[in-house]
C-alpha positions as CSV (number, residue, x, y, z in Angstrom):
1,M,-83.9,80.4,40.9
2,A,-82.7,80.4,37.3
3,A,-79.8,82.4,38.3
4,T,-78.8,80.1,41.1
5,T,-79.2,76.9,39.2
6,G,-77.5,78.0,36.1
7,R,-80.6,77.2,33.9
8,P,-81.9,79.8,31.5
9,S,-85.1,81.5,32.3
10,T,-88.2,80.7,30.1
11,S,-89.9,84.0,30.8
12,S,-89.7,86.6,28.0
13,G,-88.6,89.4,30.2
14,A,-85.8,87.6,32.0
15,S,-82.3,87.8,30.6
16,T,-80.3,84.7,29.8
17,P,-77.7,84.0,32.5
18,T,-74.2,82.9,31.6
19,R,-73.2,79.3,32.1
20,D,-71.1,78.6,35.2
21,P,-67.7,77.3,33.9
22,E,-67.0,75.4,37.1
23,H,-70.3,73.4,37.0
24,P,-69.6,69.7,36.1
25,R,-72.2,69.8,33.3
26,S,-70.6,72.9,31.8
27,V,-67.2,71.3,31.8
28,A,-68.6,68.2,30.1
29,L,-70.4,70.3,27.5
30,H,-67.3,72.4,26.9
31,G,-65.2,69.2,26.4
32,A,-67.7,67.8,24.0
33,D,-67.6,71.0,22.0
34,I,-63.8,70.8,21.8
35,A,-63.9,67.1,20.8
36,G,-66.4,67.8,18.1
37,Q,-64.4,70.7,16.7
38,A,-61.3,68.5,16.7
39,K,-63.2,65.7,14.8
40,R,-64.4,68.1,12.2
41,Q,-61.0,69.6,11.8
42,I,-59.5,66.1,11.3
43,W,-62.2,65.2,8.9
44,H,-61.7,68.3,6.8
45,A,-57.9,67.9,6.9
46,L,-58.2,64.3,5.7
47,R,-60.6,65.2,3.0
48,R,-58.3,68.1,1.9
49,R,-55.2,65.9,1.9
50,K,-57.1,63.3,-0.2
51,T,-58.0,65.9,-2.7
52,E,-54.4,67.3,-2.8
53,T,-53.1,63.7,-3.3
54,L,-55.5,63.1,-6.2
55,V,-54.5,66.4,-7.8
56,S,-50.8,65.6,-7.2
57,D,-51.2,62.1,-8.7
58,E,-52.9,63.6,-11.7
59,S,-50.2,66.1,-12.2
60,K,-47.5,63.5,-11.9
61,K,-49.0,61.4,-14.7
62,P,-47.4,62.1,-18.1
63,K,-49.5,64.1,-20.5
64,H,-48.3,61.8,-23.3
65,E,-47.6,58.1,-23.2
66,L,-44.1,58.8,-24.4
67,A,-43.5,61.6,-21.8
68,L,-41.8,59.2,-19.4
69,V,-38.7,59.2,-21.6
70,S,-38.9,63.0,-22.3
71,P,-35.8,65.0,-21.2
72,L,-38.1,67.9,-20.4
73,R,-39.9,66.8,-17.2
74,P,-39.7,63.0,-16.8
75,P,-42.2,61.7,-14.2
76,A,-41.4,60.1,-10.9
77,L,-41.2,56.4,-11.4
78,P,-40.4,53.4,-9.1
79,A,-36.8,52.2,-9.2
80,W,-37.5,49.0,-11.2
81,R,-39.5,51.0,-13.7
82,I,-36.6,53.4,-14.3
83,V,-34.2,50.5,-14.8
84,M,-36.6,48.9,-17.3
85,A,-37.0,52.2,-19.2
86,M,-33.2,52.7,-19.5
87,L,-32.6,49.0,-20.5
88,G,-35.4,49.2,-23.1
89,G,-34.0,52.4,-24.6
90,S,-30.5,51.0,-24.9
91,L,-30.6,47.3,-25.4
92,N,-31.9,47.4,-28.9
93,A,-30.3,47.4,-32.4
94,S,-27.4,49.4,-31.0
95,F,-26.3,46.3,-29.1
96,L,-27.9,43.4,-31.0
97,I,-26.0,44.5,-34.2
98,A,-23.2,46.8,-33.0
99,G,-22.0,44.1,-30.5
100,S,-20.5,42.1,-33.5
101,L,-18.8,45.3,-34.8
102,T,-17.0,45.8,-31.5
103,I,-15.4,42.3,-31.9
104,K,-14.5,43.0,-35.5
105,F,-12.6,46.2,-34.6
106,G,-11.3,45.4,-31.1
107,G,-11.2,41.6,-30.9
108,P,-12.6,39.6,-28.0
109,G,-10.5,41.3,-25.4
110,G,-10.7,44.8,-26.9
111,S,-14.5,44.6,-27.1
112,L,-14.8,43.5,-23.5
113,V,-12.5,46.3,-22.4
114,A,-14.6,48.8,-24.4
115,Y,-17.8,47.7,-22.7
116,V,-16.2,47.7,-19.3
117,I,-15.0,51.3,-19.7
118,A,-18.4,52.3,-21.3
119,V,-20.4,51.0,-18.3
120,A,-17.9,52.6,-15.8
121,V,-18.1,56.0,-17.6
122,L,-21.9,55.6,-17.7
123,Y,-22.0,55.3,-13.9
124,M,-19.7,58.4,-13.5
125,A,-21.8,60.4,-16.0
126,T,-25.0,59.4,-14.3
127,T,-23.9,60.4,-10.8
128,S,-22.4,63.6,-12.1
129,L,-25.7,64.5,-13.8
130,M,-27.6,63.7,-10.7
131,E,-25.5,66.1,-8.6
132,V,-25.7,68.8,-11.3
133,A,-29.5,68.3,-11.6
134,S,-30.0,68.4,-7.9
135,R,-28.8,72.0,-7.8
136,M,-30.9,73.2,-10.8
137,P,-34.5,74.4,-10.9
138,D,-37.0,71.7,-11.2
139,D,-38.6,73.2,-14.4
140,L,-35.3,73.4,-16.3
141,P,-34.6,70.5,-18.7
142,Y,-31.2,69.0,-18.4
143,Y,-30.1,69.9,-21.9
144,M,-30.3,73.5,-20.8
145,Y,-28.0,73.1,-17.8
146,G,-25.1,74.3,-19.9
147,R,-26.6,77.8,-20.0
148,Q,-26.3,78.0,-16.2
149,I,-22.7,76.8,-16.2
150,F,-21.0,77.7,-19.5
151,G,-23.0,80.8,-20.5
152,R,-25.7,81.4,-23.0
153,A,-23.8,80.8,-26.2
154,V,-22.3,77.4,-25.2
155,G,-25.5,76.4,-23.5
156,A,-27.5,77.2,-26.6
157,A,-25.1,75.2,-28.7
158,L,-25.4,72.2,-26.4
159,A,-29.2,72.3,-26.5
160,W,-29.1,72.5,-30.3
161,C,-26.6,69.6,-30.5
162,Y,-28.8,67.5,-28.2
163,W,-31.8,68.1,-30.5
164,L,-29.8,67.2,-33.5
165,L,-28.6,64.0,-31.8
166,W,-32.2,62.8,-31.6
167,I,-32.8,63.7,-35.2
168,V,-29.8,61.5,-36.1
169,I,-31.1,58.7,-33.9
170,L,-34.4,58.9,-35.8
171,V,-32.5,58.7,-39.1
172,Y,-30.5,55.7,-37.8
173,E,-33.7,53.8,-36.9
174,I,-35.5,54.4,-40.2
175,V,-32.3,53.5,-42.2
176,A,-31.9,50.4,-40.1
177,S,-35.5,49.4,-40.8
178,G,-34.9,49.3,-44.5
179,F,-32.1,46.8,-44.1
180,I,-34.1,44.8,-41.6
181,M,-37.1,44.5,-44.0
182,A,-34.7,43.6,-46.8
183,F,-33.8,40.5,-44.8
184,W,-37.2,39.1,-45.7
185,L,-38.0,41.0,-48.9
186,P,-34.7,41.7,-50.6
187,D,-36.3,42.6,-53.9
188,V,-38.4,45.5,-52.5
189,D,-36.7,49.0,-52.5
190,R,-35.4,49.8,-49.0
191,A,-36.4,53.4,-49.3
192,M,-40.1,52.4,-49.3
193,W,-39.7,50.7,-45.9
194,C,-37.9,53.8,-44.5
195,V,-40.7,56.1,-45.5
196,L,-43.4,53.7,-44.2
197,L,-41.6,53.5,-40.8
198,L,-41.5,57.3,-40.6
199,I,-45.2,57.5,-41.4
200,A,-46.0,54.8,-38.8
201,C,-44.0,56.8,-36.2
202,I,-45.9,60.0,-37.0
203,I,-49.3,58.1,-36.6
204,I,-48.3,56.5,-33.3
205,V,-47.0,59.7,-31.8
206,V,-49.9,61.8,-32.9
207,L,-52.5,59.3,-31.7
208,D,-50.7,58.9,-28.4
209,S,-51.0,55.2,-28.3
210,R,-51.9,53.8,-24.9
211,L,-50.1,50.6,-25.6
212,Y,-46.7,52.2,-25.4
213,S,-45.9,51.2,-21.8
214,V,-47.0,47.6,-22.3
215,V,-45.1,47.3,-25.6
216,E,-42.0,48.8,-24.0
217,C,-41.9,46.5,-21.0
218,T,-42.7,43.4,-23.2
219,L,-40.1,44.3,-25.8
220,T,-37.5,44.9,-23.0
221,L,-38.2,41.5,-21.4
222,V,-38.0,39.8,-24.8
223,I,-34.6,41.4,-25.6
224,I,-33.3,40.5,-22.1
225,C,-34.5,36.9,-22.5
226,A,-32.8,36.7,-25.9
227,I,-29.5,38.0,-24.5
228,I,-29.6,35.6,-21.6
229,T,-30.5,32.7,-23.9
230,S,-27.6,33.6,-26.2
231,I,-25.2,33.7,-23.2
232,I,-26.3,30.2,-22.2
233,V,-26.2,28.8,-25.7
234,G,-22.8,30.5,-26.4
235,A,-21.3,29.1,-23.2
236,L,-22.5,25.6,-24.1
237,I,-20.9,26.0,-27.6
238,A,-17.6,27.2,-26.1
239,A,-17.6,24.2,-23.7
240,G,-18.3,21.7,-26.6
241,K,-21.7,20.7,-25.4
242,L,-23.4,22.1,-28.5
243,G,-22.0,22.0,-32.0
244,D,-19.2,20.0,-33.4
245,H,-16.2,21.9,-32.0
246,K,-14.9,22.9,-28.5
247,Y,-13.6,26.4,-28.6
248,G,-12.5,27.0,-25.1
249,L,-10.2,30.1,-25.1
250,E,-8.7,29.5,-28.6
251,T,-10.2,32.7,-30.0
252,W,-8.1,34.6,-27.5
253,R,-5.0,32.9,-28.8
254,S,-5.8,33.3,-32.5
255,D,-4.0,35.7,-34.9
256,G,-3.8,39.1,-33.4
257,G,-4.5,37.9,-29.9
258,P,-7.4,39.2,-27.8
259,F,-6.7,42.8,-28.8
260,V,-6.9,43.3,-32.5
261,G,-5.5,46.6,-33.5
262,G,-4.2,47.4,-30.1
263,V,-5.2,50.7,-28.6
264,L,-6.8,52.0,-31.8
265,G,-8.9,48.8,-32.0
266,V,-10.2,49.5,-28.5
267,I,-11.0,53.1,-29.5
268,G,-12.9,51.8,-32.6
269,A,-14.8,49.4,-30.4
270,S,-15.5,52.1,-27.9
271,I,-17.6,54.1,-30.4
272,F,-20.1,51.2,-30.7
273,A,-19.9,50.3,-27.0
274,N,-20.8,53.9,-26.1
275,F,-23.6,53.8,-28.6
276,A,-25.1,50.8,-26.8
277,V,-25.3,52.5,-23.4
278,Q,-25.8,56.1,-24.5
279,G,-28.9,57.8,-23.1
280,A,-29.2,55.7,-19.9
281,E,-27.9,58.7,-17.9
282,V,-31.4,60.2,-18.2
283,G,-32.4,57.8,-15.4
284,A,-30.6,60.2,-13.1
285,I,-33.3,62.8,-13.5
286,M,-36.0,60.3,-12.8
287,A,-34.2,59.0,-9.7
288,L,-33.8,62.6,-8.3
289,K,-37.6,62.8,-8.2
290,S,-37.7,60.1,-5.5
291,P,-37.8,61.5,-2.0
292,S,-35.8,58.6,-0.7
293,R,-32.0,59.0,-0.4
294,R,-31.7,55.2,-0.7
295,S,-33.4,55.2,-4.1
296,R,-31.1,57.9,-5.3
297,R,-28.1,55.9,-4.4
298,L,-29.3,52.6,-5.7
299,V,-30.8,53.6,-9.1
300,P,-27.4,54.4,-10.7
301,L,-26.0,51.2,-9.3
302,A,-28.9,49.2,-10.6
303,I,-28.8,50.7,-14.1
304,C,-25.1,50.1,-14.4
305,G,-25.2,46.7,-12.7
306,A,-27.9,45.5,-15.2
307,F,-25.8,46.8,-18.1
308,A,-22.7,45.2,-16.7
309,L,-24.3,41.8,-16.2
310,L,-25.8,41.6,-19.6
311,L,-23.2,43.4,-21.8
312,W,-20.1,42.0,-20.2
313,S,-21.4,38.4,-20.1
314,S,-22.7,38.5,-23.6
315,T,-19.5,40.1,-25.0
316,F,-17.3,37.6,-23.3
317,V,-19.3,34.6,-24.5
318,T,-19.6,35.9,-28.0
319,G,-15.8,36.5,-28.1
320,L,-15.3,32.9,-27.2
321,V,-17.1,31.5,-30.3
322,L,-16.6,34.3,-32.8
323,P,-13.0,35.1,-33.7
324,P,-12.2,38.3,-35.5
325,S,-10.7,36.4,-38.4
326,D,-13.9,34.4,-39.0
327,P,-15.1,34.7,-42.7
328,W,-18.5,35.7,-41.2
329,F,-17.0,39.2,-40.9
330,D,-16.4,39.5,-44.6
331,K,-20.0,40.4,-45.4
332,E,-20.7,43.9,-46.7
333,S,-23.5,44.8,-44.3
334,F,-24.2,44.4,-40.6
335,D,-27.5,46.1,-40.7
336,S,-30.0,43.2,-40.2
337,A,-30.2,39.8,-38.4
338,D,-27.4,38.5,-40.7
339,G,-25.0,40.9,-39.0
340,S,-26.0,40.1,-35.5
341,A,-23.8,38.0,-33.3
342,F,-26.9,36.4,-31.7
343,T,-27.8,34.9,-35.1
344,Y,-24.3,33.6,-35.5
345,I,-24.5,31.9,-32.0
346,F,-27.9,30.3,-32.7
347,E,-26.8,29.1,-36.1
348,K,-23.7,27.5,-34.5
349,A,-26.1,25.7,-32.2
350,E,-28.2,24.7,-35.3
351,I,-31.2,26.7,-34.2
352,H,-31.9,28.0,-37.7
353,P,-35.2,29.9,-37.2
354,A,-33.4,32.2,-34.7
355,S,-32.4,34.6,-37.5
356,H,-36.1,35.4,-38.2
357,V,-36.8,35.8,-34.5
358,V,-33.8,38.2,-34.1
359,N,-34.9,40.2,-37.2
360,A,-38.4,40.5,-35.8
361,I,-37.0,41.8,-32.5
362,L,-34.9,44.3,-34.4
363,L,-37.8,45.6,-36.4
364,L,-40.0,46.1,-33.3
365,S,-37.0,47.8,-31.6
366,A,-36.5,50.1,-34.6
367,L,-40.1,51.2,-34.6
368,F,-40.1,51.6,-30.8
369,D,-37.0,53.7,-30.8
370,A,-38.0,55.8,-33.8
371,C,-41.2,56.8,-32.0
372,I,-39.2,57.9,-29.0
373,A,-36.8,59.8,-31.1
374,L,-39.6,61.6,-33.0
375,Y,-41.4,62.5,-29.8
376,I,-38.3,63.8,-28.0
377,S,-37.0,65.8,-30.9
378,T,-40.4,67.4,-31.4
379,T,-40.8,68.3,-27.7
380,I,-37.2,69.6,-27.5
381,L,-37.8,71.9,-30.5
382,Q,-41.0,73.2,-28.9
383,D,-39.2,73.9,-25.7
384,L,-36.4,75.7,-27.6
385,A,-38.9,77.8,-29.4
386,A,-40.5,78.8,-26.1
387,R,-37.1,79.8,-24.8
388,R,-36.4,81.9,-27.9
389,L,-33.7,79.4,-29.2
390,A,-35.8,78.5,-32.2
391,P,-38.5,80.4,-34.3
392,K,-41.5,81.3,-32.1
393,G,-44.0,79.7,-34.5
394,L,-42.6,76.2,-33.6
395,Q,-43.8,76.3,-30.0
396,N,-47.0,74.5,-29.1
397,P,-49.8,77.1,-29.2
398,T,-52.3,75.1,-27.1
399,N,-49.9,74.2,-24.2
400,G,-51.9,71.0,-23.9
401,R,-51.5,67.3,-24.8
402,K,-51.0,67.7,-28.5
403,L,-47.6,68.3,-30.1
404,S,-46.9,71.2,-32.4
405,P,-47.4,70.1,-36.0
406,Y,-44.9,72.7,-37.1
407,S,-42.2,71.3,-34.9
408,M,-42.9,67.7,-35.9
409,G,-42.9,68.8,-39.6
410,V,-39.5,70.5,-39.2
411,C,-38.1,67.3,-37.5
412,C,-39.4,65.1,-40.3
413,I,-38.1,67.3,-43.1
414,L,-34.6,67.4,-41.5
415,T,-34.8,63.7,-40.9
416,L,-35.5,63.0,-44.6
417,G,-32.7,65.4,-45.6
418,I,-30.1,63.6,-43.5
419,W,-31.5,60.3,-44.7
420,A,-31.0,61.3,-48.3
421,L,-27.3,61.8,-47.6
422,T,-26.9,58.2,-46.6
423,F,-27.5,57.1,-50.2
424,I,-23.9,58.2,-51.0
425,R,-22.8,55.0,-49.4
426,V,-25.8,52.8,-48.6
427,E,-24.0,49.7,-47.6
428,S,-22.3,51.3,-44.6
429,A,-25.0,53.9,-43.7
430,V,-26.1,52.3,-40.4
431,A,-22.5,51.9,-39.1
432,L,-21.6,55.4,-40.1
433,M,-24.8,56.8,-38.4
434,A,-23.9,54.9,-35.3
435,G,-20.5,56.6,-35.3
436,V,-22.2,60.0,-35.5
437,I,-24.4,59.1,-32.5
438,G,-21.5,57.7,-30.6
439,T,-19.5,60.9,-31.1
440,S,-22.5,63.0,-30.0
441,G,-22.6,60.9,-26.8
442,F,-19.0,61.6,-26.1
443,I,-19.7,65.3,-26.3
444,T,-22.7,65.0,-24.0
445,W,-20.9,63.0,-21.4
446,G,-17.9,65.3,-21.5
447,A,-20.1,68.3,-21.0
448,I,-21.8,66.7,-18.0
449,A,-18.4,65.9,-16.4
450,L,-17.1,69.4,-17.1
451,M,-20.3,71.0,-15.6
452,H,-19.9,68.8,-12.5
453,C,-16.3,69.9,-12.0
454,I,-17.1,73.6,-12.5
455,M,-20.1,73.5,-10.2
456,R,-18.0,71.9,-7.4
457,W,-14.9,74.0,-7.7
458,S,-16.5,77.4,-8.5
459,K,-18.2,79.3,-5.7
460,K,-20.2,81.2,-8.3
461,H,-21.9,78.0,-9.6
462,R,-21.9,76.0,-6.5
463,H,-25.6,76.8,-5.7
464,P,-27.0,78.3,-9.0
465,A,-30.6,77.7,-7.9
466,D,-30.4,79.3,-4.5
467,N,-31.6,82.7,-5.7
468,S,-34.3,81.2,-7.9
469,S,-38.0,81.2,-7.0
470,N,-38.3,77.7,-8.5
471,T,-38.0,74.6,-6.5
472,T,-35.1,72.3,-7.2
473,L,-35.1,68.5,-7.7
474,A,-33.2,68.2,-4.4
475,S,-35.9,70.0,-2.3
476,S,-37.3,66.7,-0.9
477,A,-34.1,64.8,-0.1
478,G,-31.3,67.4,-0.2
479,I,-28.4,67.9,-2.6
480,Y,-27.1,64.7,-4.1
481,K,-23.3,64.3,-4.0
482,A,-21.5,62.1,-6.5
483,P,-19.5,59.4,-4.6
484,L,-16.4,59.4,-6.9
485,F,-15.7,63.1,-7.2
486,P,-13.3,64.3,-8.5
487,L,-12.0,61.0,-9.9
488,G,-15.2,60.2,-11.7
489,P,-15.8,63.3,-13.8
490,L,-12.0,63.7,-14.5
491,F,-11.8,60.1,-15.7
492,C,-14.9,60.7,-17.8
493,L,-13.3,63.9,-19.3
494,V,-10.0,62.1,-20.1
495,H,-11.9,59.2,-21.7
496,E,-14.0,61.4,-23.9
497,V,-11.1,63.5,-25.1
498,A,-9.0,60.4,-25.8
499,I,-11.7,58.7,-27.8
500,I,-12.5,61.8,-29.9
501,A,-8.8,62.3,-30.6
502,G,-8.5,58.7,-31.5
503,I,-11.5,59.0,-33.9
504,I,-10.0,62.0,-35.6
505,Y,-6.6,60.2,-35.9
506,I,-8.2,57.0,-37.4
507,A,-10.4,58.9,-39.8
508,A,-7.7,61.4,-41.0
509,W,-4.4,59.6,-41.0
510,M,-5.2,55.9,-41.3
511,D,-6.7,55.0,-44.8
512,F,-8.1,58.4,-45.2
513,D,-11.7,58.4,-46.4
514,V,-13.6,61.7,-46.7
515,Y,-17.0,60.1,-46.1
516,V,-15.8,58.3,-42.9
517,F,-14.0,61.4,-41.7
518,L,-17.0,63.6,-42.0
519,F,-19.4,61.1,-40.4
520,G,-16.9,60.4,-37.6
521,T,-16.1,64.1,-36.8
522,M,-19.2,65.9,-38.1
523,Q,-20.8,66.4,-34.7
524,I,-17.6,68.0,-33.4
525,F,-17.5,70.6,-36.2
526,V,-21.3,71.2,-35.9
527,F,-20.9,71.8,-32.2
528,I,-18.1,74.4,-32.8
529,A,-20.1,76.0,-35.5
530,L,-23.2,76.3,-33.3
531,I,-21.1,77.9,-30.6
532,G,-19.9,80.5,-33.0
533,F,-23.4,81.1,-34.4
534,A,-24.9,81.5,-30.9
535,A,-22.1,84.0,-29.9
536,L,-22.7,85.9,-33.1
537,I,-26.5,86.3,-32.7
538,Q,-26.0,87.2,-29.0
539,H,-23.5,89.8,-30.0
540,F,-26.1,91.5,-32.2
541,G,-28.5,91.7,-29.3
542,Y,-30.7,88.7,-29.8
543,C,-31.6,87.3,-26.3
544,L,-30.7,83.7,-25.8
545,C,-33.1,83.0,-22.9
């Protein structure tokens, strides 16, 4: 009976019959088993996916608060956050003070042309770097891209030059802090303020301050608001609504016209204009981490659009109310709020406390940028040591959150050494250091444009990461292609060569000054010397990994 009904027998001696697969109850039970298995598989898959997401999110978080600006492996950020980071890193003392120097050297028209060209070249360098980076391994920092394209010797020299650039930026910030504090306390030695700022930077970087992101966004918003306010106030002054004089366009018709010094004046203004936007091309690496093609296309436009809106408008309005022949330019130093065009505009509008507000912004900006420069220079030196491009003892032995104290010590010692050289001519130290940084930026942008051209036109370097086991930055959204190739990188190359040639001509043949010549061309000679040094040690068998 048990065999005919399909029910199992309860007797101990009887064998258990098989279930009839065609019986309706058997079909229902089989379907329930399948449904249960599917539910369990879905539940386990969701739980596994949630766990992987949590692990992925933890891995994307920067190990250090300053890691989001690191050129090693910057984290993936939203588009607005990338734009804010790039604006915060560029719209600081380099523009608040150097903006007046562009008008002094190039006039109102020359300074405007210099900033227009600087923003255009920034867009071309950013898109070129995005395409180069999209074909490189994900774990390769962008200052090592030259090794893949130019060879080990030139690649090593570019990496060393990039590290030295951040050392010089750190020197610039601590020197500027001395002049900024002298605005309030002129009787106190400036050297003391420089040393105190360096000590404060070391403490902030070592303690890994969690207030970094908040301070960065707040300071960026304050600077943007200050620029917008100065644009509005300057426009009202030019229109005669504020102050006792209506300027209109008379500064463009003054002695020398809108272009003071002609082409050489534009070249002189371009040094400081490039200094104001230099470093914003790092946003290309952050944008490549986005899986959306739309974000990749919009981030360079957003960065350059924000720079264009703020820099062009501010420069044009400042040029309307500040003629190059104004006695205000006769001062010896442009290294504090007294040398900022924003202070000049607010004083014209009889807003007298504005100089103290601008000076406070400059001080916070100097501290903020000095911390970034110290962190980046330390991490770069650690990475170079790990790649056998620096002494092995400088790499981080723990491979954890903490920075190598030896690398930080080397960076601080070199910073103090370069800072000591500025005492040769203290009154123009900040302007001369800005020239060194601007020249370094020209070398960096020129190298990016040249790498882009070689990668596109050479079959050997077209897909350098194809044979690598590492993933590339383009693995999620494909290879990025710069929209203006080949005009973009070629224009960038011509611009950099013309500016560097103009710098050498101005420094060597027009009112020759050894100090100005060395600080204007030092990075070029250092780069050439580093190439020779790298080729020499490679010739003797030392591996440049």
